[in-house]
A tleap script that builds the chain and sets N, CA, C and O, in Angstrom:
source leaprc.protein.ff14SB
mol = sequence {
  NMET THR SER PRO ALA HIE PRO LYS LEU ARG
  ASP VAL ASP GLU GLU CYS ASP LYS LEU SER
  GLY VAL LYS ARG ASP GLY PHE HIE SER ILE
  VAL ALA LYS LEU LEU TRP ILE MET LYS ARG
  ALA ARG PRO ASP LEU GLU THR ALA ILE ASP
  PHE ILE CYS ASN ARG VAL ASP LYS SER ASP
  GLU ASP ASP TRP LYS LYS LEU ARG ARG VAL
  ILE THR TYR VAL LYS THR HIE ASN ARG ARG
  CLEU
}
set mol.1.N position { 119.306 143.899 132.285 }
set mol.1.CA position { 117.888 143.736 132.071 }
set mol.1.C position { 117.169 144.640 133.078 }
set mol.1.O position { 117.324 144.477 134.288 }
set mol.2.N position { 116.395 145.578 132.575 }
set mol.2.CA position { 115.712 146.525 133.449 }
set mol.2.C position { 114.236 146.218 133.638 }
set mol.2.O position { 113.571 146.848 134.461 }
set mol.3.N position { 113.721 145.264 132.891 }
set mol.3.CA position { 112.304 144.937 132.976 }
set mol.3.C position { 112.104 143.434 132.807 }
set mol.3.O position { 112.829 142.796 132.044 }
set mol.4.N position { 111.123 142.861 133.514 }
set mol.4.CA position { 110.851 141.446 133.325 }
set mol.4.C position { 110.123 141.164 132.016 }
set mol.4.O position { 110.086 140.025 131.551 }
set mol.5.N position { 109.547 142.205 131.427 }
set mol.5.CA position { 108.786 142.035 130.190 }
set mol.5.C position { 109.717 141.999 128.986 }
set mol.5.O position { 110.589 142.856 128.839 }
set mol.6.N position { 109.530 141.027 128.146 }
set mol.6.CA position { 110.264 140.911 126.896 }
set mol.6.C position { 109.927 142.117 126.026 }
set mol.6.O position { 108.778 142.559 126.026 }
set mol.7.N position { 110.902 142.671 125.275 }
set mol.7.CA position { 110.609 143.844 124.441 }
set mol.7.C position { 109.428 143.648 123.482 }
set mol.7.O position { 108.721 144.604 123.164 }
set mol.8.N position { 109.222 142.450 123.039 }
set mol.8.CA position { 108.105 142.164 122.138 }
set mol.8.C position { 107.072 141.298 122.853 }
set mol.8.O position { 106.555 140.331 122.292 }
set mol.9.N position { 106.780 141.665 124.106 }
set mol.9.CA position { 105.901 140.873 124.956 }
set mol.9.C position { 104.556 140.599 124.304 }
set mol.9.O position { 104.087 139.461 124.323 }
set mol.10.N position { 103.941 141.589 123.742 }
set mol.10.CA position { 102.583 141.443 123.217 }
set mol.10.C position { 102.525 140.913 121.784 }
set mol.10.O position { 101.434 140.729 121.243 }
set mol.11.N position { 103.670 140.667 121.167 }
set mol.11.CA position { 103.691 140.083 119.828 }
set mol.11.C position { 103.414 138.586 119.913 }
set mol.11.O position { 104.030 137.878 120.709 }
set mol.12.N position { 102.488 138.113 119.094 }
set mol.12.CA position { 102.136 136.696 119.086 }
set mol.12.C position { 102.357 136.156 117.679 }
set mol.12.O position { 101.788 136.664 116.713 }
set mol.13.N position { 103.186 135.126 117.570 }
set mol.13.CA position { 103.454 134.460 116.297 }
set mol.13.C position { 102.531 133.247 116.201 }
set mol.13.O position { 102.745 132.239 116.874 }
set mol.14.N position { 101.521 133.352 115.373 }
set mol.14.CA position { 100.524 132.277 115.245 }
set mol.14.C position { 101.112 130.987 114.663 }
set mol.14.O position { 100.518 129.919 114.810 }
set mol.15.N position { 102.261 131.076 114.012 }
set mol.15.CA position { 102.862 129.902 113.384 }
set mol.15.C position { 103.909 129.229 114.263 }
set mol.15.O position { 104.525 128.246 113.851 }
set mol.16.N position { 104.114 129.744 115.459 }
set mol.16.CA position { 105.101 129.171 116.381 }
set mol.16.C position { 104.579 127.830 116.910 }
set mol.16.O position { 103.374 127.646 117.080 }
set mol.17.N position { 105.492 126.908 117.164 }
set mol.17.CA position { 105.121 125.583 117.674 }
set mol.17.C position { 104.490 125.687 119.058 }
set mol.17.O position { 105.014 126.367 119.940 }
set mol.18.N position { 103.366 125.011 119.239 }
set mol.18.CA position { 102.668 124.983 120.520 }
set mol.18.C position { 103.405 124.068 121.496 }
set mol.18.O position { 104.047 123.101 121.087 }
set mol.19.N position { 103.308 124.377 122.777 }
set mol.19.CA position { 103.885 123.515 123.808 }
set mol.19.C position { 102.988 122.300 123.985 }
set mol.19.O position { 101.768 122.392 123.845 }
set mol.20.N position { 103.592 121.176 124.290 }
set mol.20.CA position { 102.787 119.975 124.495 }
set mol.20.C position { 103.301 119.197 125.704 }
set mol.20.O position { 104.460 119.312 126.100 }
set mol.21.N position { 102.407 118.413 126.267 }
set mol.21.CA position { 102.769 117.482 127.331 }
set mol.21.C position { 103.347 118.109 128.571 }
set mol.21.O position { 102.781 119.046 129.134 }
set mol.22.N position { 104.477 117.588 128.992 }
set mol.22.CA position { 105.123 117.981 130.237 }
set mol.22.C position { 105.523 119.455 130.215 }
set mol.22.O position { 105.401 120.144 131.228 }
set mol.23.N position { 105.993 119.938 129.080 }
set mol.23.CA position { 106.431 121.330 128.988 }
set mol.23.C position { 105.245 122.279 129.171 }
set mol.23.O position { 105.377 123.315 129.822 }
set mol.24.N position { 104.099 121.936 128.605 }
set mol.24.CA position { 102.891 122.759 128.758 }
set mol.24.C position { 102.449 122.773 130.219 }
set mol.24.O position { 102.089 123.823 130.751 }
set mol.25.N position { 102.475 121.612 130.866 }
set mol.25.CA position { 102.099 121.529 132.276 }
set mol.25.C position { 103.066 122.320 133.156 }
set mol.25.O position { 102.656 122.988 134.105 }
set mol.26.N position { 104.350 122.233 132.828 }
set mol.26.CA position { 105.355 122.996 133.561 }
set mol.26.C position { 105.156 124.493 133.390 }
set mol.26.O position { 105.292 125.259 134.343 }
set mol.27.N position { 104.834 124.904 132.173 }
set mol.27.CA position { 104.558 126.313 131.876 }
set mol.27.C position { 103.423 126.808 132.765 }
set mol.27.O position { 103.534 127.854 133.406 }
set mol.28.N position { 102.340 126.053 132.798 }
set mol.28.CA position { 101.172 126.434 133.598 }
set mol.28.C position { 101.536 126.522 135.076 }
set mol.28.O position { 101.141 127.472 135.752 }
set mol.29.N position { 102.266 125.565 135.574 }
set mol.29.CA position { 102.658 125.533 136.981 }
set mol.29.C position { 103.534 126.730 137.355 }
set mol.29.O position { 103.314 127.366 138.386 }
set mol.30.N position { 104.513 127.032 136.525 }
set mol.30.CA position { 105.424 128.152 136.797 }
set mol.30.C position { 104.673 129.476 136.751 }
set mol.30.O position { 104.898 130.348 137.590 }
set mol.31.N position { 103.784 129.629 135.777 }
set mol.31.CA position { 103.004 130.861 135.668 }
set mol.31.C position { 102.135 131.045 136.909 }
set mol.31.O position { 102.035 132.155 137.432 }
set mol.32.N position { 101.508 129.978 137.385 }
set mol.32.CA position { 100.670 130.068 138.579 }
set mol.32.C position { 101.493 130.495 139.800 }
set mol.32.O position { 101.038 131.313 140.599 }
set mol.33.N position { 102.682 129.953 139.940 }
set mol.33.CA position { 103.541 130.312 141.065 }
set mol.33.C position { 104.001 131.760 140.970 }
set mol.33.O position { 104.035 132.472 141.974 }
set mol.34.N position { 104.356 132.196 139.759 }
set mol.34.CA position { 104.770 133.582 139.587 }
set mol.34.C position { 103.606 134.549 139.813 }
set mol.34.O position { 103.810 135.658 140.307 }
set mol.35.N position { 102.411 134.145 139.462 }
set mol.35.CA position { 101.235 134.972 139.716 }
set mol.35.C position { 101.054 135.164 141.225 }
set mol.35.O position { 100.770 136.273 141.677 }
set mol.36.N position { 101.212 134.111 141.989 }
set mol.36.CA position { 101.102 134.195 143.443 }
set mol.36.C position { 102.168 135.139 143.997 }
set mol.36.O position { 101.877 135.996 144.833 }
set mol.37.N position { 103.407 134.974 143.523 }
set mol.37.CA position { 104.512 135.825 143.979 }
set mol.37.C position { 104.245 137.286 143.625 }
set mol.37.O position { 104.464 138.183 144.439 }
set mol.38.N position { 103.769 137.514 142.400 }
set mol.38.CA position { 103.501 138.869 141.942 }
set mol.38.C position { 102.433 139.543 142.800 }
set mol.38.O position { 102.574 140.712 143.159 }
set mol.39.N position { 101.378 138.822 143.128 }
set mol.39.CA position { 100.286 139.396 143.915 }
set mol.39.C position { 100.706 139.721 145.348 }
set mol.39.O position { 100.170 140.650 145.952 }
set mol.40.N position { 101.652 138.972 145.892 }
set mol.40.CA position { 102.026 139.162 147.281 }
set mol.40.C position { 103.240 140.044 147.496 }
set mol.40.O position { 103.308 140.752 148.501 }
set mol.41.N position { 104.197 140.024 146.586 }
set mol.41.CA position { 105.442 140.732 146.890 }
set mol.41.C position { 106.134 141.396 145.704 }
set mol.41.O position { 107.031 142.214 145.907 }
set mol.42.N position { 105.750 141.074 144.486 }
set mol.42.CA position { 106.506 141.582 143.338 }
set mol.42.C position { 105.613 142.248 142.293 }
set mol.42.O position { 105.425 141.694 141.210 }
set mol.43.N position { 105.059 143.427 142.594 }
set mol.43.CA position { 104.199 144.097 141.621 }
set mol.43.C position { 104.943 144.507 140.344 }
set mol.43.O position { 104.313 144.810 139.331 }
set mol.44.N position { 106.273 144.516 140.391 }
set mol.44.CA position { 107.046 144.849 139.194 }
set mol.44.C position { 106.899 143.791 138.089 }
set mol.44.O position { 107.252 144.047 136.937 }
set mol.45.N position { 106.387 142.623 138.432 }
set mol.45.CA position { 106.200 141.548 137.459 }
set mol.45.C position { 104.834 141.596 136.770 }
set mol.45.O position { 104.567 140.802 135.868 }
set mol.46.N position { 103.978 142.515 137.187 }
set mol.46.CA position { 102.580 142.493 136.775 }
set mol.46.C position { 102.365 142.514 135.265 }
set mol.46.O position { 101.570 141.722 134.760 }
set mol.47.N position { 103.030 143.373 134.542 }
set mol.47.CA position { 102.815 143.470 133.093 }
set mol.47.C position { 103.126 142.159 132.395 }
set mol.47.O position { 102.329 141.661 131.600 }
set mol.48.N position { 104.283 141.608 132.696 }
set mol.48.CA position { 104.691 140.360 132.042 }
set mol.48.C position { 103.795 139.193 132.442 }
set mol.48.O position { 103.372 138.418 131.585 }
set mol.49.N position { 103.505 139.060 133.720 }
set mol.49.CA position { 102.697 137.943 134.193 }
set mol.49.C position { 101.265 138.045 133.687 }
set mol.49.O position { 100.647 137.028 133.374 }
set mol.50.N position { 100.734 139.250 133.605 }
set mol.50.CA position { 99.383 139.443 133.084 }
set mol.50.C position { 99.267 138.892 131.664 }
set mol.50.O position { 98.326 138.161 131.354 }
set mol.51.N position { 100.209 139.237 130.814 }
set mol.51.CA position { 100.159 138.748 129.435 }
set mol.51.C position { 100.351 137.233 129.384 }
set mol.51.O position { 99.610 136.534 128.692 }
set mol.52.N position { 101.334 136.733 130.109 }
set mol.52.CA position { 101.631 135.303 130.076 }
set mol.52.C position { 100.453 134.484 130.625 }
set mol.52.O position { 100.187 133.386 130.136 }
set mol.53.N position { 99.753 135.005 131.625 }
set mol.53.CA position { 98.570 134.305 132.158 }
set mol.53.C position { 97.501 134.134 131.080 }
set mol.53.O position { 96.814 133.113 131.033 }
set mol.54.N position { 97.369 135.119 130.235 }
set mol.54.CA position { 96.383 135.038 129.157 }
set mol.54.C position { 96.788 134.050 128.062 }
set mol.54.O position { 95.970 133.694 127.214 }
set mol.55.N position { 98.022 133.616 128.078 }
set mol.55.CA position { 98.536 132.708 127.054 }
set mol.55.C position { 98.653 131.260 127.540 }
set mol.55.O position { 99.103 130.399 126.783 }
set mol.56.N position { 98.263 130.976 128.769 }
set mol.56.CA position { 98.444 129.637 129.334 }
set mol.56.C position { 97.746 128.567 128.493 }
set mol.56.O position { 98.326 127.508 128.255 }
set mol.57.N position { 96.522 128.816 128.040 }
set mol.57.CA position { 95.776 127.816 127.270 }
set mol.57.C position { 96.307 127.608 125.861 }
set mol.57.O position { 96.078 126.560 125.256 }
set mol.58.N position { 97.005 128.586 125.343 }
set mol.58.CA position { 97.514 128.487 123.973 }
set mol.58.C position { 99.006 128.770 123.910 }
set mol.58.O position { 99.485 129.374 122.950 }
set mol.59.N position { 99.736 128.339 124.920 }
set mol.59.CA position { 101.161 128.629 125.033 }
set mol.59.C position { 101.977 127.986 123.914 }
set mol.59.O position { 101.691 126.880 123.455 }
set mol.60.N position { 103.005 128.725 123.495 }
set mol.60.CA position { 103.901 128.242 122.448 }
set mol.60.C position { 105.349 128.511 122.846 }
set mol.60.O position { 105.616 128.999 123.944 }
set mol.61.N position { 106.270 128.196 121.962 }
set mol.61.CA position { 107.695 128.345 122.268 }
set mol.61.C position { 108.066 129.798 122.549 }
set mol.61.O position { 108.935 130.047 123.384 }
set mol.62.N position { 107.440 130.763 121.881 }
set mol.62.CA position { 107.716 132.179 122.155 }
set mol.62.C position { 107.297 132.547 123.574 }
set mol.62.O position { 107.997 133.290 124.262 }
set mol.63.N position { 106.166 132.028 124.002 }
set mol.63.CA position { 105.708 132.294 125.367 }
set mol.63.C position { 106.674 131.692 126.382 }
set mol.63.O position { 106.919 132.272 127.440 }
set mol.64.N position { 107.216 130.529 126.051 }
set mol.64.CA position { 108.202 129.885 126.927 }
set mol.64.C position { 109.427 130.787 127.082 }
set mol.64.O position { 109.960 130.918 128.183 }
set mol.65.N position { 109.878 131.409 125.987 }
set mol.65.CA position { 111.024 132.329 126.043 }
set mol.65.C position { 110.701 133.544 126.899 }
set mol.65.O position { 111.545 134.010 127.664 }
set mol.66.N position { 109.492 134.053 126.774 }
set mol.66.CA position { 109.079 135.210 127.573 }
set mol.66.C position { 109.028 134.843 129.052 }
set mol.66.O position { 109.401 135.646 129.907 }
set mol.67.N position { 108.568 133.637 129.352 }
set mol.67.CA position { 108.539 133.166 130.731 }
set mol.67.C position { 109.952 133.009 131.283 }
set mol.67.O position { 110.213 133.362 132.434 }
set mol.68.N position { 110.853 132.489 130.479 }
set mol.68.CA position { 112.246 132.346 130.916 }
set mol.68.C position { 112.856 133.706 131.240 }
set mol.68.O position { 113.653 133.822 132.171 }
set mol.69.N position { 112.489 134.731 130.480 }
set mol.69.CA position { 113.008 136.072 130.759 }
set mol.69.C position { 112.524 136.549 132.131 }
set mol.69.O position { 113.299 137.127 132.893 }
set mol.70.N position { 111.261 136.314 132.445 }
set mol.70.CA position { 110.721 136.718 133.740 }
set mol.70.C position { 111.470 135.987 134.864 }
set mol.70.O position { 111.827 136.594 135.874 }
set mol.71.N position { 111.700 134.704 134.683 }
set mol.71.CA position { 112.422 133.926 135.702 }
set mol.71.C position { 113.839 134.470 135.881 }
set mol.71.O position { 114.309 134.615 137.009 }
set mol.72.N position { 114.512 134.766 134.790 }
set mol.72.CA position { 115.859 135.334 134.864 }
set mol.72.C position { 115.840 136.672 135.589 }
set mol.72.O position { 116.714 136.950 136.411 }
set mol.73.N position { 114.851 137.493 135.288 }
set mol.73.CA position { 114.713 138.789 135.960 }
set mol.73.C position { 114.540 138.592 137.468 }
set mol.73.O position { 115.184 139.280 138.260 }
set mol.74.N position { 113.685 137.671 137.861 }
set mol.74.CA position { 113.445 137.428 139.280 }
set mol.74.C position { 114.730 136.959 139.963 }
set mol.74.O position { 115.033 137.382 141.079 }
set mol.75.N position { 115.466 136.102 139.305 }
set mol.75.CA position { 116.716 135.593 139.885 }
set mol.75.C position { 117.752 136.695 140.046 }
set mol.75.O position { 118.473 136.719 141.044 }
set mol.76.N position { 117.839 137.610 139.083 }
set mol.76.CA position { 118.881 138.650 139.112 }
set mol.76.C position { 118.462 139.897 139.886 }
set mol.76.O position { 119.311 140.698 140.277 }
set mol.77.N position { 117.172 140.063 140.108 }
set mol.77.CA position { 116.668 141.229 140.846 }
set mol.77.C position { 115.961 140.757 142.109 }
set mol.77.O position { 114.797 141.077 142.348 }
set mol.78.N position { 116.675 140.005 142.893 }
set mol.78.CA position { 116.139 139.472 144.138 }
set mol.78.C position { 116.009 140.603 145.135 }
set mol.78.O position { 117.006 141.195 145.548 }
set mol.79.N position { 114.779 140.902 145.521 }
set mol.79.CA position { 114.504 142.007 146.444 }
set mol.79.C position { 114.372 141.472 147.854 }
set mol.79.O position { 113.724 140.452 148.086 }
set mol.80.N position { 114.982 142.158 148.780 }
set mol.80.CA position { 114.869 141.787 150.189 }
set mol.80.C position { 113.736 142.595 150.808 }
set mol.80.O position { 113.624 143.803 150.602 }
set mol.81.N position { 112.910 141.905 151.562 }
set mol.81.CA position { 111.792 142.589 152.232 }
set mol.81.C position { 112.161 142.986 153.629 }
set mol.81.O position { 111.345 143.571 154.340 }
savepdb mol mol.pdb
quit
């Protein structure tokens, strides 16, 4: 994986199931934490996090998959400062 952004990052499936309850809250929390990390130390995450931030209010299962890709990227590309 060479990029945190999903190949179809900007594609939005309007018919995809929306996140609800705990999963939606978790999505919002993780995105907020990644936004903080991106602003302070990981500018390589900017493209993916920018799009995902815009989807927080209307997040769906596809957005969850895109978020999981970013998390996987961060775990596998751990940069030492």
